[in-house]
N, C-alpha and C positions, 0 to 999 in steps of 0.2 A: 687226818686230812692234812693236805699238801703245804707245806707253808710258803709264803709268798716272799723268795729269797731274791736279790739284788745278785746281778750275774756281777762275775769276776772281775771282767772288764770293767763295767759301768762303776765300781766300788774304789776300782783303780784311779778312773778319770776323776769321779768326785773329791778324791784325795788331792789328786794333781791341781785341781781347781782351787782347792781351798788354801791349799801350802804356795801357791802359784803369786798368790800377791805377797807374802813376805818374802820371796827369793826373789821377785823383782827389786823391793825396797833393799834386798841385801846386795844384791848387784850395782843398782844405783851409787848406793856407799860406798865400792869399790872403785866404780867407776870414778866418782866425782872427786876423787884424788887425784887422777888424771888431765889436768885442766887443758893442757898443751894438746895434748892426743884428741880429747874429745873437740878442740876447736880446728886440729886440722882435719880429723877423717870424718867428723862428723859435719860441726858448723860449715865447714868450707868445703866438704866433701859430699856425702849424704844426703843432707839435709837442705843445702844448696840447691841441688838437681831437684831433688823433690818440689821443695818450694817452686822454683821457677817452672815446673811442669804442672804445677796445681795452677798459680797463678797464670799461666799460660791454656789451660782451658777454663778454667771459673770467671778470667778478670775480663774474659771479653763480652759476659752476659751483664746488663743494667740494674739486674736485683740480687739482692745477697742471698747467694745458694745454701750459704753456713749456717745464716739466721734460719733458713726456711727449712735446712735439715733438723736445726737442733729442736723449732717448735713443736717438729713432726715428732723427735724423737721424745719431745716431754709429754706430748699428748699422747702416744702410744704407752710408757709408761705408766700413766694415769689412768689409760684404759685398762690395762695389763693388771695394775692394784685391784681396781673396781670389780673385774671380773673375780679376782681370787676372794675376794670379800663376800662378793654373792654367793660362791661355793659355799661357805660358812653360814650362811643362811638359807640357803637351800638342802643343807647338813648334806652337803656331797664331801666333806673334809671336814675333819674335827680344828679344833683352835690351835691344837700342838702341830696337827699335821701344816695347817696353814702358817704358822712361825717358819717351820721348818722349810718349808717350801720355797717363803718370802726370803729368809736369811740366805739360803744355799743358792737362788737367783741373784741376788743384791751382790754378793760376794761375787759369783762370775760375774756379772755386768763389770763391777767395777774394776775385776782384773783385769779384763778384756779393753775396758776404756783405757785405764791407766798402760797398757802395755802401747797402746797404737799411740796415746797421747807422749807417749816418751819418744817412740821413736819418730813419730814425724814432728815432734816439736819440744818437748820438754827436755832431751837432751843438754839443750841450749843453757839450761840454768846452770850445769856444770862445765862452761870453756872459762876462757880467761877473763878474770873480770875488767873492767872499761878502764879500771885505773892504768893496767897496764898496757891496754892499747893506747890509751891518748899520752900515759907516761908524765899521771899528774899523780901527787902526794895527798892522799886524801884520807891522812891520819885526822886523830881526834881534834877538834878546835877549840881554843882557849877564849874565852869572854872578847878579847879585845877583837881578835879574829873574823868574830858573828857580827859583831858591832862595824867592823870595817867592810864585812860583806854588805851590810845591809845597808848602809850607806852609800855604797857605791851603788847596789841593785836600784834603791831609788832613785840616786839619780839618773841612772840608764833608762830606766820606767816612765820617769819624768818628760826626758828629753825624745824618747820613742814614743810618747803619746802624742805629743807635740809635731811631730814629724807626719803623722796619720791624719790626724785632722788640728788645723791651730786655735778651733773656737771649743774651748773645752768646757762652754756654757751649756751644750747639747748635747744627747747621745752619742756615743760613738758607732758611725758606720762603717765596716769594711767594705769598700766598693769590690770585691773582688766575688767571682762566681764559683759555685762549687768546683768546676773545673779549671777553673784559674789558679784555686789555692792548691790544688793535687799539682797542677804543673810547677806551680813557680816551688813546691815541696820536692817535686823531683829535682830543679836549679839547685835548691838547695844542699840536697844528698851529693849531686854532681860536685858541686865545690868542696862540702867537706870532704870526698875522698881522694880528694887530691892532696889533701892532708895526711886522714886517716884511711888506704885502702882497705883497712877492714871493712868500713861503714858502707862501702859501695854497694847502690841500690837500683836494682832493675825491674823489669816485668811488673810496672803497677799492676795490684788490683786492690783498689782503697772504694769503697760505697757506705752511702747513707744507709742507715738503719732503717727498716719498715717500723712503722708506728715509734718514732723517738720520743714521743711522751712517755712510751712506757719505758723507756732504756732510763728517762731522768727521773721515772716513778720508781726505781730500783737505786737511782745514782748513779748511775754509768755512764761516763762519757765516749766511749770507746771499746771494743774489745778484739781480741785477733782470734779468728776461728782458724785452728791449725789445719783442719781438716779437708778445707776446700783452698788454704793458702790466703783468705779473704780478710781484709783490714774492715772493719766494720766502726763508721764514724757516726755519733750522735750529733745531727746538725739543728739541732734545737736551741740549744743552748747559746747564749749573748757569742756573735760572730769573732769577735776579739780573741775568743780562745782557743779558735776554729783549727787554726794553723799549728799550734802546740802541741794540738789531740791528734790531728792526722798524721805529723810524724812521729809521734809516739808510738801511734799504731803501725806507720812503715818501720820504724825500731826492730818491733818485735816481728816482723815479716823477715827482715834479713839474721835474722836469730839473736836479738839483744833480748835477753827474756828477764832479768830482773826490773820490776818496774821501777826502781832508784834511776838505773842505767838507761832505760828506753825515756824516762823524764831528762835524763842530762844528754842523751845524742840528740833528743826534738831541741834542748835549747839550745846544743849548737848549732843544729841544723836551723834554726829559726835564725839564731843570734845573728850569724854572721850571713844569711840571706840578703841581697840586695833590695829585696819587697821591705819598704817601712812596716809595714800590716804585720808581716813576721817576726821584725825585729823586734815590736811591740808584744806582741802575743810570749815571747819566748821571754822579754824581762819582768813581764807583766807575773807570769806563773813563778818563777825562779825568787821574786821580789816575795811573792805572798808565802811561799815555802819558808823562806829566809826571815820574813818576818813571824812567820806561826812559831819557828824557835825561839825568835827572841819572846815575844812572848809567854812563851814558857820559862824563859830563864830569867829574865828581867821586864815583868809586866811596866813597870815605870818609866823605861827606856822607852819600852814599845809605844806608849801612850802619846813621848814626845816624837818619836821618828813618824809617826803615823801623820802629824801635822803638818811634815814635812812632804806630804805629798802633794801632788800638784792638786787643781779643781777637778782636772778631767780624769785624772786617775783615783780618785776618790768616788767622783760618780758612777764610774765602771765598778769598783767593787761593791759599790750599792748595787747597781744592778744584776752583778752575778751573785750574791748574796740570796736577793729578791725571786731569781729566779728560782735558785736551789730550793729555796724556805719553800715555796708555791708547791713543791713536790713531797715533803717531809710528810711522812709515815712509819708506821710501825714495820712494814715489811720491810724497808732499809738497813733496818738493822740486824733485821736476819740475815738479808745478802751480803752486808758488810761482815757478819760473821763466818757466812759459808766463805766467800773471799779470802777472808783472812785463816781458815783453816787450808783452803787450797795454797795459800801461800806461803806456809809451815811445812805443809807437807812436801813442798817441794827447796826444802830447804833455806827460805827466805824467814832469818829465826825469828823476824820481828815482826811478821807479817804485813798487816795491811797497814801498818806502822811506817814499813819500809820504803811505801812513797815520800817520805820524809827525808830519808837517806840522803837524796840527791841535794843537800845543804852542805855535805861532806865533797861531794864531788865540784858542785861549785866552788867552794873552797880552794880545793885541787889545783882547779882551774886559776883561782886567784892568787894561790901562790906560784904558779907555775908563769905568768903573765903579769902579776902585779896588777895595778888600776886600773892597765888597760883592755884587762883582759873582756 
């Protein structure tokens, strides 16, 4: 009986596929040490041209193309897995064959996805850190600095809240449409780019997500889809959060990959925006991050500082808390775990906790400009 042998070329291809992912990871580790070159030739070279092209193509559509592609991909993968499982029940393949096929195809998919992701955006994780661009000192803070930072941010948050609405007894309403928020965000980037040209933004492609409640169910406020260049924003949470969220996703579009750095860029863009709603969104978000850190390091002082928040800010904190608690579910934990692994795979050692590292960057701004930051 003639044996069913695999052609040599196919064997070589399979070996290449299996080795391609670790090979890519090795190459990335080598490139990671050359942040200036990555920023010069990739961020401001290849990626900038590619991103502008994608935003030119997909930015003109009113619906989020990337989100539709993502849902289609998930649907296809679920369908494919279902058909493979069916083959077991119909005894077309054995369990060992099923596991071998699924494992090989999974590795092939992950390898191809990682290659495209790295090529189309992921290398931005290895550009110069934002503290070098903004020329701030973000070294580890001491307890006194954190206290001063919280005190200052509480003051700024209270003041900026009153500029949006003098009546602190009623829920805060942001009298800006989604189009106006986007337009004002662009104005903020135009202002900050005069100080830091590396943060120049052009060719907007920011869109509201489809079924925003589903995004909230997974605890997601926004997501950048690098394969279409679109920034997708969940417009369902309280409106005072939107300016900071929009500017955060726009920061990803210009190659600011790290979450803490995107948070900091969003803070700068909103904080120095002439629109009061943007200033409040920046101060509110920064204050929350700093106060969360204080709660971890000094719970008693946190409780004292919490009492100094204005009635309006306290009302907004409660509204925000109630909104996200209404979507609490076990799946969110899985979503957070996947996001955590994704960030760690891209050299964000602290994973999902890297969001809170914006406190060090805020402190760097404090050190640079003193109490007037």
